[in-house]
py3Dmol code that shows the C-alpha trace and the ligand (Angstrom):
import py3Dmol

protein = """\
ATOM      1  CA  MET A   1      -8.424 -11.042  -0.798  1.00  0.00           C
ATOM      2  CA  GLY A   2      -9.570 -10.033  -4.283  1.00  0.00           C
ATOM      3  CA  ASP A   3      -7.416  -9.751  -7.359  1.00  0.00           C
ATOM      4  CA  ILE A   4      -4.631  -7.393  -6.279  1.00  0.00           C
ATOM      5  CA  LYS A   5      -3.677  -6.420  -9.812  1.00  0.00           C
ATOM      6  CA  ASN A   6      -7.222  -5.283 -10.649  1.00  0.00           C
ATOM      7  CA  GLU A   7      -7.933  -3.481  -7.400  1.00  0.00           C
ATOM      8  CA  SER A   8      -9.780  -0.202  -7.893  1.00  0.00           C
ATOM      9  CA  LEU A   9      -8.320   3.155  -6.863  1.00  0.00           C
ATOM     10  CA  LYS A  10     -11.605   4.980  -7.370  1.00  0.00           C
ATOM     11  CA  ALA A  11     -12.701   7.440  -4.697  1.00  0.00           C
ATOM     12  CA  THR A  12     -15.025   5.089  -2.784  1.00  0.00           C
ATOM     13  CA  ALA A  13     -12.325   2.425  -2.363  1.00  0.00           C
ATOM     14  CA  VAL A  14      -9.669   4.951  -1.380  1.00  0.00           C
ATOM     15  CA  GLN A  15     -11.810   7.033   0.982  1.00  0.00           C
ATOM     16  CA  SER A  16     -12.822   3.971   2.994  1.00  0.00           C
ATOM     17  CA  THR A  17      -9.182   2.887   3.363  1.00  0.00           C
ATOM     18  CA  LEU A  18      -7.591   6.255   4.227  1.00  0.00           C
ATOM     19  CA  SER A  19      -6.630   7.098   7.793  1.00  0.00           C
ATOM     20  CA  THR A  20      -5.437  10.666   7.131  1.00  0.00           C
ATOM     21  CA  GLN A  21      -6.923  13.861   8.575  1.00  0.00           C
ATOM     22  CA  TRP A  22      -6.720  16.078   5.490  1.00  0.00           C
ATOM     23  CA  LEU A  23      -4.398  14.595   2.870  1.00  0.00           C
ATOM     24  CA  GLY A  24      -6.413  12.860   0.145  1.00  0.00           C
ATOM     25  CA  ARG A  25      -9.724  13.758   1.795  1.00  0.00           C
ATOM     26  CA  SER A  26     -10.432  15.708  -1.374  1.00  0.00           C
ATOM     27  CA  TYR A  27      -9.656  13.043  -3.982  1.00  0.00           C
ATOM     28  CA  GLN A  28     -10.311  12.597  -7.686  1.00  0.00           C
ATOM     29  CA  TYR A  29      -9.687   9.460  -9.680  1.00  0.00           C
ATOM     30  CA  PHE A  30      -9.063   9.521 -13.447  1.00  0.00           C
ATOM     31  CA  ALA A  31      -8.850   6.476 -15.686  1.00  0.00           C
ATOM     32  CA  ASP A  32      -6.777   8.267 -18.323  1.00  0.00           C
ATOM     33  CA  VAL A  33      -5.291  11.775 -18.295  1.00  0.00           C
ATOM     34  CA  GLY A  34      -2.394  13.725 -19.770  1.00  0.00           C
ATOM     35  CA  SER A  35      -0.520  14.295 -16.532  1.00  0.00           C
ATOM     36  CA  THR A  36      -1.920  14.494 -12.995  1.00  0.00           C
ATOM     37  CA  ASN A  37       0.533  17.339 -12.242  1.00  0.00           C
ATOM     38  CA  ASP A  38      -0.753  19.341 -15.215  1.00  0.00           C
ATOM     39  CA  LEU A  39      -4.364  18.651 -14.298  1.00  0.00           C
ATOM     40  CA  LEU A  40      -3.894  19.762 -10.703  1.00  0.00           C
ATOM     41  CA  LYS A  41      -1.962  22.856 -11.815  1.00  0.00           C
ATOM     42  CA  GLU A  42      -4.778  23.758 -14.219  1.00  0.00           C
ATOM     43  CA  ALA A  43      -7.351  23.328 -11.461  1.00  0.00           C
ATOM     44  CA  LEU A  44      -5.196  25.551  -9.252  1.00  0.00           C
ATOM     45  CA  ALA A  45      -4.896  28.229 -11.946  1.00  0.00           C
ATOM     46  CA  GLN A  46      -8.677  28.261 -12.446  1.00  0.00           C
ATOM     47  CA  GLU A  47      -9.727  28.343  -8.817  1.00  0.00           C
ATOM     48  CA  GLY A  48     -11.751  31.334  -7.721  1.00  0.00           C
ATOM     49  CA  GLU A  49     -13.250  31.923  -4.330  1.00  0.00           C
ATOM     50  CA  GLN A  50     -13.756  28.194  -4.020  1.00  0.00           C
ATOM     51  CA  ARG A  51     -10.159  27.374  -3.174  1.00  0.00           C
ATOM     52  CA  LEU A  52      -8.876  23.872  -3.775  1.00  0.00           C
ATOM     53  CA  ALA A  53      -8.354  22.272  -0.385  1.00  0.00           C
ATOM     54  CA  ALA A  54      -4.771  21.730   0.746  1.00  0.00           C
ATOM     55  CA  GLY A  55      -4.243  17.995   0.543  1.00  0.00           C
ATOM     56  CA  THR A  56      -6.261  17.562  -2.664  1.00  0.00           C
ATOM     57  CA  VAL A  57      -5.069  14.446  -4.491  1.00  0.00           C
ATOM     58  CA  PHE A  58      -5.543  13.630  -8.181  1.00  0.00           C
ATOM     59  CA  LEU A  59      -4.719  10.059  -9.146  1.00  0.00           C
ATOM     60  CA  ALA A  60      -4.706   8.362 -12.553  1.00  0.00           C
ATOM     61  CA  ASP A  61      -4.546   4.787 -13.738  1.00  0.00           C
ATOM     62  CA  HIS A  62      -2.866   5.953 -16.925  1.00  0.00           C
ATOM     63  CA  GLN A  63      -1.154   9.116 -18.185  1.00  0.00           C
ATOM     64  CA  ASN A  64      -0.488   9.804 -21.845  1.00  0.00           C
ATOM     65  CA  GLN A  65       1.702  12.850 -21.077  1.00  0.00           C
ATOM     66  CA  GLY A  66       3.319  11.708 -17.828  1.00  0.00           C
ATOM     67  CA  ARG A  67       6.281  13.979 -17.127  1.00  0.00           C
ATOM     68  CA  GLY A  68       9.560  13.863 -15.295  1.00  0.00           C
ATOM     69  CA  ARG A  69      11.772  16.899 -14.771  1.00  0.00           C
ATOM     70  CA  LEU A  70      12.594  19.081 -17.787  1.00  0.00           C
ATOM     71  CA  ASN A  71       9.688  17.571 -19.717  1.00  0.00           C
ATOM     72  CA  ARG A  72      11.190  14.120 -19.807  1.00  0.00           C
ATOM     73  CA  ARG A  73       8.635  11.340 -20.188  1.00  0.00           C
ATOM     74  CA  TRP A  74       7.289   9.268 -17.332  1.00  0.00           C
ATOM     75  CA  LEU A  75       5.976   6.017 -18.742  1.00  0.00           C
ATOM     76  CA  ALA A  76       3.778   3.440 -17.038  1.00  0.00           C
ATOM     77  CA  PRO A  77       1.351   0.837 -18.415  1.00  0.00           C
ATOM     78  CA  ALA A  78      -2.306   1.408 -17.406  1.00  0.00           C
ATOM     79  CA  GLY A  79      -3.237   0.129 -13.943  1.00  0.00           C
ATOM     80  CA  SER A  80       0.339  -0.824 -13.055  1.00  0.00           C
ATOM     81  CA  SER A  81       1.457   2.070 -10.901  1.00  0.00           C
ATOM     82  CA  LEU A  82       0.667   4.804  -8.441  1.00  0.00           C
ATOM     83  CA  LEU A  83       0.480   8.028 -10.445  1.00  0.00           C
ATOM     84  CA  LEU A  84      -0.690  10.907  -8.330  1.00  0.00           C
ATOM     85  CA  SER A  85      -0.327  14.571  -7.520  1.00  0.00           C
ATOM     86  CA  ALA A  86      -0.990  16.226  -4.177  1.00  0.00           C
ATOM     87  CA  LEU A  87      -1.555  19.899  -3.424  1.00  0.00           C
ATOM     88  CA  PHE A  88       0.227  21.619  -0.544  1.00  0.00           C
ATOM     89  CA  ARG A  89       0.000  25.226   0.638  1.00  0.00           C
ATOM     90  CA  PRO A  90       3.224  25.498   2.632  1.00  0.00           C
ATOM     91  CA  ASP A  91       3.903  29.247   3.045  1.00  0.00           C
ATOM     92  CA  TRP A  92       7.563  28.320   3.436  1.00  0.00           C
ATOM     93  CA  PRO A  93      10.630  30.293   2.348  1.00  0.00           C
ATOM     94  CA  PRO A  94      11.539  29.211  -1.195  1.00  0.00           C
ATOM     95  CA  GLU A  95      14.782  27.447  -0.202  1.00  0.00           C
ATOM     96  CA  GLN A  96      12.685  25.078   1.906  1.00  0.00           C
ATOM     97  CA  ALA A  97      10.818  23.744  -1.143  1.00  0.00           C
ATOM     98  CA  GLN A  98      13.166  20.786  -1.474  1.00  0.00           C
ATOM     99  CA  TRP A  99      11.938  19.624   1.939  1.00  0.00           C
ATOM    100  CA  LEU A 100       8.738  18.537   0.211  1.00  0.00           C
ATOM    101  CA  THR A 101      10.607  16.267  -2.180  1.00  0.00           C
ATOM    102  CA  MET A 102      12.705  14.914   0.686  1.00  0.00           C
ATOM    103  CA  LEU A 103       9.828  14.219   3.043  1.00  0.00           C
ATOM    104  CA  ALA A 104       7.683  12.713   0.290  1.00  0.00           C
ATOM    105  CA  SER A 105      10.486  10.349  -0.691  1.00  0.00           C
ATOM    106  CA  LEU A 106      10.883   9.348   2.969  1.00  0.00           C
ATOM    107  CA  ALA A 107       7.139   8.684   3.220  1.00  0.00           C
ATOM    108  CA  ALA A 108       7.231   6.625   0.020  1.00  0.00           C
ATOM    109  CA  ALA A 109      10.347   4.714   1.121  1.00  0.00           C
ATOM    110  CA  GLU A 110       8.785   3.846   4.490  1.00  0.00           C
ATOM    111  CA  ALA A 111       5.481   2.840   2.908  1.00  0.00           C
ATOM    112  CA  VAL A 112       7.228   0.562   0.407  1.00  0.00           C
ATOM    113  CA  GLU A 113       9.314  -1.009   3.183  1.00  0.00           C
ATOM    114  CA  THR A 114       6.151  -1.613   5.214  1.00  0.00           C
ATOM    115  CA  VAL A 115       4.134  -3.145   2.398  1.00  0.00           C
ATOM    116  CA  THR A 116       7.029  -5.157   0.918  1.00  0.00           C
ATOM    117  CA  ASN A 117      10.157  -6.392   2.704  1.00  0.00           C
ATOM    118  CA  LEU A 118      12.496  -4.339   0.537  1.00  0.00           C
ATOM    119  CA  ILE A 119      15.164  -1.900   1.662  1.00  0.00           C
ATOM    120  CA  VAL A 120      14.784   1.416  -0.092  1.00  0.00           C
ATOM    121  CA  SER A 121      17.392   4.114  -0.708  1.00  0.00           C
ATOM    122  CA  VAL A 122      17.111   7.630  -2.081  1.00  0.00           C
ATOM    123  CA  LYS A 123      19.037   8.910  -5.053  1.00  0.00           C
ATOM    124  CA  TRP A 124      19.506  12.662  -5.133  1.00  0.00           C
ATOM    125  CA  PRO A 125      17.577  14.677  -6.063  1.00  0.00           C
ATOM    126  CA  ASN A 126      14.220  12.956  -6.583  1.00  0.00           C
ATOM    127  CA  ASP A 127      14.413   9.184  -7.029  1.00  0.00           C
ATOM    128  CA  LEU A 128      13.835   6.079  -4.950  1.00  0.00           C
ATOM    129  CA  VAL A 129      15.956   3.066  -5.769  1.00  0.00           C
ATOM    130  CA  VAL A 130      16.358  -0.550  -4.719  1.00  0.00           C
ATOM    131  CA  ARG A 131      19.269  -2.889  -5.184  1.00  0.00           C
ATOM    132  CA  GLN A 132      18.690  -5.499  -7.851  1.00  0.00           C
ATOM    133  CA  LYS A 133      21.211  -7.765  -9.546  1.00  0.00           C
ATOM    134  CA  GLY A 134      24.073  -5.874  -7.920  1.00  0.00           C
ATOM    135  CA  GLY A 135      23.008  -2.459  -9.231  1.00  0.00           C
ATOM    136  CA  TRP A 136      20.644   0.340  -8.248  1.00  0.00           C
ATOM    137  CA  HIS A 137      17.299   0.401 -10.009  1.00  0.00           C
ATOM    138  CA  LYS A 138      14.791   3.244  -9.916  1.00  0.00           C
ATOM    139  CA  PHE A 139      11.176   2.447  -9.086  1.00  0.00           C
ATOM    140  CA  CYS A 140       9.868   5.853  -8.022  1.00  0.00           C
ATOM    141  CA  GLY A 141      10.307   9.444  -9.152  1.00  0.00           C
ATOM    142  CA  LEU A 142       9.015  12.685  -7.671  1.00  0.00           C
ATOM    143  CA  LEU A 143       8.222  15.924  -9.440  1.00  0.00           C
ATOM    144  CA  LEU A 144       7.720  19.074  -7.364  1.00  0.00           C
ATOM    145  CA  GLU A 145       6.286  22.194  -8.993  1.00  0.00           C
ATOM    146  CA  GLY A 146       5.912  25.209  -6.734  1.00  0.00           C
ATOM    147  CA  ASN A 147       4.308  28.650  -6.986  1.00  0.00           C
ATOM    148  CA  MET A 148       5.747  31.679  -5.278  1.00  0.00           C
ATOM    149  CA  GLY A 149       3.357  34.160  -3.731  1.00  0.00           C
ATOM    150  CA  GLU A 150       3.785  37.930  -3.938  1.00  0.00           C
ATOM    151  CA  ASN A 151       5.493  37.808  -0.537  1.00  0.00           C
ATOM    152  CA  GLY A 152       8.238  35.646  -2.077  1.00  0.00           C
ATOM    153  CA  ARG A 153       7.197  32.575  -0.133  1.00  0.00           C
ATOM    154  CA  LEU A 154       6.159  29.166  -1.420  1.00  0.00           C
ATOM    155  CA  GLN A 155       2.423  29.640  -1.736  1.00  0.00           C
ATOM    156  CA  SER A 156       1.402  26.351  -3.277  1.00  0.00           C
ATOM    157  CA  ALA A 157       3.171  23.243  -4.444  1.00  0.00           C
ATOM    158  CA  VAL A 158       2.044  20.362  -6.614  1.00  0.00           C
ATOM    159  CA  LEU A 159       3.901  17.195  -5.713  1.00  0.00           C
ATOM    160  CA  GLY A 160       3.801  14.453  -8.341  1.00  0.00           C
ATOM    161  CA  VAL A 161       4.675  10.901  -7.411  1.00  0.00           C
ATOM    162  CA  GLY A 162       5.087   7.926  -9.713  1.00  0.00           C
ATOM    163  CA  VAL A 163       5.664   4.498  -8.168  1.00  0.00           C
ATOM    164  CA  ASN A 164       6.205   1.442 -10.368  1.00  0.00           C
ATOM    165  CA  VAL A 165       4.162  -1.086  -8.440  1.00  0.00           C
ATOM    166  CA  ASN A 166       3.048  -3.946 -10.672  1.00  0.00           C
ATOM    167  CA  ILE A 167       4.848  -3.274 -13.966  1.00  0.00           C
ATOM    168  CA  PRO A 168       5.789  -6.707 -15.394  1.00  0.00           C
ATOM    169  CA  PRO A 169       9.513  -7.023 -16.254  1.00  0.00           C
ATOM    170  CA  ALA A 170       8.707  -7.322 -19.964  1.00  0.00           C
ATOM    171  CA  GLN A 171       6.932  -3.941 -19.934  1.00  0.00           C
ATOM    172  CA  MET A 172       9.534  -1.985 -17.966  1.00  0.00           C
ATOM    173  CA  PRO A 173      10.167   1.439 -19.524  1.00  0.00           C
ATOM    174  CA  GLU A 174      13.582   2.140 -21.025  1.00  0.00           C
ATOM    175  CA  ALA A 175      15.376   4.591 -18.761  1.00  0.00           C
ATOM    176  CA  VAL A 176      18.764   6.168 -18.119  1.00  0.00           C
ATOM    177  CA  THR A 177      18.871   4.797 -14.566  1.00  0.00           C
ATOM    178  CA  PRO A 178      17.565   1.237 -15.087  1.00  0.00           C
ATOM    179  CA  ALA A 179      13.890   1.000 -14.098  1.00  0.00           C
ATOM    180  CA  THR A 180      12.252  -1.656 -11.977  1.00  0.00           C
ATOM    181  CA  SER A 181       8.962  -2.261 -10.189  1.00  0.00           C
ATOM    182  CA  LEU A 182       7.971  -3.696  -6.828  1.00  0.00           C
ATOM    183  CA  LEU A 183       6.507  -6.702  -8.652  1.00  0.00           C
ATOM    184  CA  ALA A 184       9.751  -7.240 -10.555  1.00  0.00           C
ATOM    185  CA  VAL A 185      11.877  -7.124  -7.380  1.00  0.00           C
ATOM    186  CA  THR A 186       9.656  -9.068  -4.994  1.00  0.00           C
ATOM    187  CA  GLY A 187       8.161 -11.495  -7.516  1.00  0.00           C
ATOM    188  CA  ARG A 188       4.628 -10.876  -6.293  1.00  0.00           C
ATOM    189  CA  PRO A 189       1.895  -8.341  -7.038  1.00  0.00           C
ATOM    190  CA  ILE A 190       1.617  -5.563  -4.460  1.00  0.00           C
ATOM    191  CA  SER A 191      -1.630  -3.871  -3.410  1.00  0.00           C
ATOM    192  CA  ARG A 192      -1.633  -0.340  -4.811  1.00  0.00           C
ATOM    193  CA  LEU A 193      -4.462   0.549  -2.427  1.00  0.00           C
ATOM    194  CA  ALA A 194      -2.575  -0.568   0.690  1.00  0.00           C
ATOM    195  CA  LEU A 195       0.552   1.234  -0.515  1.00  0.00           C
ATOM    196  CA  LEU A 196      -1.383   4.414  -1.317  1.00  0.00           C
ATOM    197  CA  ALA A 197      -3.113   4.531   2.082  1.00  0.00           C
ATOM    198  CA  ASP A 198       0.130   3.924   3.970  1.00  0.00           C
ATOM    199  CA  PHE A 199       2.018   6.459   1.852  1.00  0.00           C
ATOM    200  CA  LEU A 200      -0.568   9.235   2.316  1.00  0.00           C
ATOM    201  CA  GLN A 201      -0.674   8.665   6.076  1.00  0.00           C
ATOM    202  CA  ARG A 202       3.105   8.940   6.344  1.00  0.00           C
ATOM    203  CA  LEU A 203       3.232  11.894   3.978  1.00  0.00           C
ATOM    204  CA  GLU A 204       0.739  13.770   6.130  1.00  0.00           C
ATOM    205  CA  THR A 205       2.753  13.029   9.284  1.00  0.00           C
ATOM    206  CA  TRP A 206       6.085  14.035   7.705  1.00  0.00           C
ATOM    207  CA  TYR A 207       4.541  17.185   6.242  1.00  0.00           C
ATOM    208  CA  GLU A 208       3.084  18.289   9.565  1.00  0.00           C
ATOM    209  CA  ALA A 209       6.415  17.678  11.286  1.00  0.00           C
ATOM    210  CA  ALA A 210       8.156  19.797   8.627  1.00  0.00           C
ATOM    211  CA  ASN A 211       5.552  22.515   9.021  1.00  0.00           C
ATOM    212  CA  ASN A 212       6.464  22.562  12.713  1.00  0.00           C
ATOM    213  CA  GLY A 213      10.127  23.065  11.801  1.00  0.00           C
ATOM    214  CA  HIS A 214      11.288  19.427  11.934  1.00  0.00           C
ATOM    215  CA  SER A 215      13.673  18.937   9.011  1.00  0.00           C
ATOM    216  CA  PRO A 216      13.451  15.738   6.933  1.00  0.00           C
ATOM    217  CA  GLN A 217      17.080  16.216   5.878  1.00  0.00           C
ATOM    218  CA  PRO A 218      18.879  14.009   8.485  1.00  0.00           C
ATOM    219  CA  ALA A 219      16.600  11.016   7.784  1.00  0.00           C
ATOM    220  CA  TRP A 220      16.884  11.622   4.065  1.00  0.00           C
ATOM    221  CA  ASN A 221      20.697  11.767   4.290  1.00  0.00           C
ATOM    222  CA  ARG A 222      20.781   8.426   6.080  1.00  0.00           C
ATOM    223  CA  ARG A 223      19.101   6.835   3.056  1.00  0.00           C
ATOM    224  CA  LEU A 224      21.353   8.517   0.524  1.00  0.00           C
ATOM    225  CA  VAL A 225      22.723   5.849  -1.808  1.00  0.00           C
ATOM    226  CA  THR A 226      25.736   7.877  -2.948  1.00  0.00           C
ATOM    227  CA  LEU A 227      27.098   8.885   0.449  1.00  0.00           C
ATOM    228  CA  GLY A 228      30.914   8.697   0.322  1.00  0.00           C
ATOM    229  CA  LYS A 229      30.844   7.623  -3.325  1.00  0.00           C
ATOM    230  CA  ARG A 230      32.385   9.215  -6.385  1.00  0.00           C
ATOM    231  CA  VAL A 231      29.773  10.716  -8.668  1.00  0.00           C
ATOM    232  CA  GLN A 232      29.429  12.940 -11.653  1.00  0.00           C
ATOM    233  CA  VAL A 233      26.770  15.630 -11.504  1.00  0.00           C
ATOM    234  CA  SER A 234      25.772  17.567 -14.584  1.00  0.00           C
ATOM    235  CA  ARG A 235      23.155  20.022 -15.591  1.00  0.00           C
ATOM    236  CA  SER A 236      20.846  18.596 -18.215  1.00  0.00           C
ATOM    237  CA  SER A 237      21.686  21.411 -20.601  1.00  0.00           C
ATOM    238  CA  GLY A 238      25.238  20.030 -20.385  1.00  0.00           C
ATOM    239  CA  ASP A 239      26.895  23.390 -19.696  1.00  0.00           C
ATOM    240  CA  TRP A 240      28.651  22.240 -16.535  1.00  0.00           C
ATOM    241  CA  GLN A 241      29.570  19.146 -14.636  1.00  0.00           C
ATOM    242  CA  VAL A 242      31.279  18.296 -11.371  1.00  0.00           C
ATOM    243  CA  THR A 243      33.066  15.080 -10.483  1.00  0.00           C
ATOM    244  CA  GLY A 244      33.864  14.243  -6.899  1.00  0.00           C
ATOM    245  CA  MET A 245      32.927  12.586  -3.642  1.00  0.00           C
ATOM    246  CA  VAL A 246      29.461  12.987  -2.087  1.00  0.00           C
ATOM    247  CA  LEU A 247      29.654  14.333   1.469  1.00  0.00           C
ATOM    248  CA  GLY A 248      25.878  14.474   1.930  1.00  0.00           C
ATOM    249  CA  THR A 249      23.290  17.162   1.430  1.00  0.00           C
ATOM    250  CA  ASP A 250      22.832  20.392   3.291  1.00  0.00           C
ATOM    251  CA  GLU A 251      19.696  21.512   5.111  1.00  0.00           C
ATOM    252  CA  TRP A 252      18.073  22.573   1.823  1.00  0.00           C
ATOM    253  CA  GLY A 253      18.789  19.340  -0.007  1.00  0.00           C
ATOM    254  CA  ARG A 254      21.723  20.667  -2.016  1.00  0.00           C
ATOM    255  CA  LEU A 255      24.177  17.894  -2.836  1.00  0.00           C
ATOM    256  CA  GLN A 256      27.604  18.550  -1.364  1.00  0.00           C
ATOM    257  CA  VAL A 257      30.348  17.281  -3.610  1.00  0.00           C
ATOM    258  CA  GLN A 258      34.063  17.645  -2.979  1.00  0.00           C
ATOM    259  CA  ASP A 259      36.073  17.697  -6.178  1.00  0.00           C
ATOM    260  CA  GLU A 260      39.673  16.508  -6.724  1.00  0.00           C
ATOM    261  CA  SER A 261      41.135  19.876  -5.766  1.00  0.00           C
ATOM    262  CA  GLY A 262      39.268  19.748  -2.440  1.00  0.00           C
ATOM    263  CA  LYS A 263      36.773  22.420  -3.487  1.00  0.00           C
ATOM    264  CA  LEU A 264      33.271  22.014  -2.088  1.00  0.00           C
ATOM    265  CA  HIS A 265      30.263  22.368  -4.400  1.00  0.00           C
ATOM    266  CA  ALA A 266      26.664  22.717  -3.184  1.00  0.00           C
ATOM    267  CA  ILE A 267      24.424  21.682  -6.072  1.00  0.00           C
ATOM    268  CA  ALA A 268      20.718  22.481  -6.018  1.00  0.00           C
ATOM    269  CA  ALA A 269      19.623  20.591  -9.123  1.00  0.00           C
ATOM    270  CA  GLY A 270      21.099  18.330 -11.747  1.00  0.00           C
ATOM    271  CA  ASP A 271      21.549  14.761 -12.876  1.00  0.00           C
ATOM    272  CA  MET A 272      23.855  12.426 -11.047  1.00  0.00           C
ATOM    273  CA  THR A 273      25.620   9.264 -12.122  1.00  0.00           C
ATOM    274  CA  LEU A 274      27.751   6.976  -9.984  1.00  0.00           C
ATOM    275  CA  GLN A 275      31.319   6.713 -11.208  1.00  0.00           C
TER     276      GLN A 275
END
"""
ligand_1 = """\
38
BT5
C 11.144 11.910 -12.296
O 11.750 12.716 -13.214
O 11.603 10.887 -11.873
C 9.767 12.404 -11.837
C 8.658 11.487 -12.245
C 7.320 11.955 -11.709
C 6.176 11.176 -12.287
C 4.863 11.531 -11.628
S 3.592 10.460 -12.113
C 2.382 11.485 -11.442
C 2.822 12.909 -11.741
N 2.325 13.364 -13.028
C 3.306 13.569 -13.910
O 3.147 13.933 -15.087
N 4.501 13.311 -13.323
C 4.347 12.935 -11.931
P 13.237 12.547 -13.735
O 14.184 12.442 -12.587
O 13.445 13.674 -14.704
O 13.255 11.176 -14.459
C 12.680 10.983 -15.731
C 13.420 9.836 -16.377
O 13.052 8.619 -15.715
C 13.050 9.591 -17.829
O 13.830 10.392 -18.676
C 13.352 8.112 -18.008
O 14.733 7.907 -18.249
C 13.036 7.547 -16.646
N 11.711 6.906 -16.551
C 10.587 7.119 -17.271
N 9.572 6.372 -16.824
C 10.061 5.635 -15.794
C 9.529 4.670 -14.916
N 8.249 4.289 -14.966
N 10.347 4.138 -13.984
C 11.645 4.497 -13.875
N 12.217 5.403 -14.678
C 11.441 5.969 -15.632
"""
view = py3Dmol.view(width=600, height=400)
view.addModel(protein, "pdb")
view.setStyle({"model": 0}, {"cartoon": {"style": "trace"}})
view.addModel(ligand_1, "xyz")
view.setStyle({"model": 1}, {"stick": {}})
view.zoomTo()
view.show()
């Protein structure tokens, strides 16, 4: 085996490793970009008759404008991570959009568990975490940006995925939820290529199941790290917050929290901290 840390994710290497039917079959590699989500959204906005194929994947070794939700930064040293965006054309009702985040986090969790021997949990709404030193550390974040069609359905969706693969502990980004990488938890470098190929295969399978009406929500709920725990959920603008016990999520990925008075809240988006 060659040097895992310097493995190439250029198109030739990826195409010969992929086992998918359509996901990642149209693939572009970038050494350095602003944000793969922005780049794919720009390509989508500019497309004419030559439509971008569903399943198009843009991947970068480095982003200088990597984004989380609400324009937060996503930071990763060059060559250390999986930083990619994939295009879907779901034609789903808008409330089903969260399925994409759920099924992509399941695909990523399964791929990481296959390639490493870690146990992966999901943290609502869009994070993957592992247990390290008695606490939960985030190693993956997802960013879904959808477009509604004139018929009010989800016409296209750009799904961004950032996985901290080989970030050395000394270079770990500062973050609200402590950050970690697969290298930092397992103590060994992990093949980004093997992880990418496994992830895309599983993502394709989960997506097709969802497209046939199979909900990712039960499997996602089983991995939920906060199930039965007391949490505080707030909107980033800070204009409301709810404290209570997590009962799970509903079909559309809304977090169900029961507050002290027994009142049930179904929360579509926000930031959550364990109490
Ligand atoms: C996310 O947002 O977790 C979504 C991250 C999506 C990144 C991918 S990379 C490819 C694609 N192109 C993009 O431009 N983005 C996507 P959010 O839940 O809002 O979390 C953002 C917060 O995570 C930041 O405010 C930091 O506190 C923290 N953070 C930043 N970099 C991190 C890292 N590498 N690992 C863990 N946490 C990080």
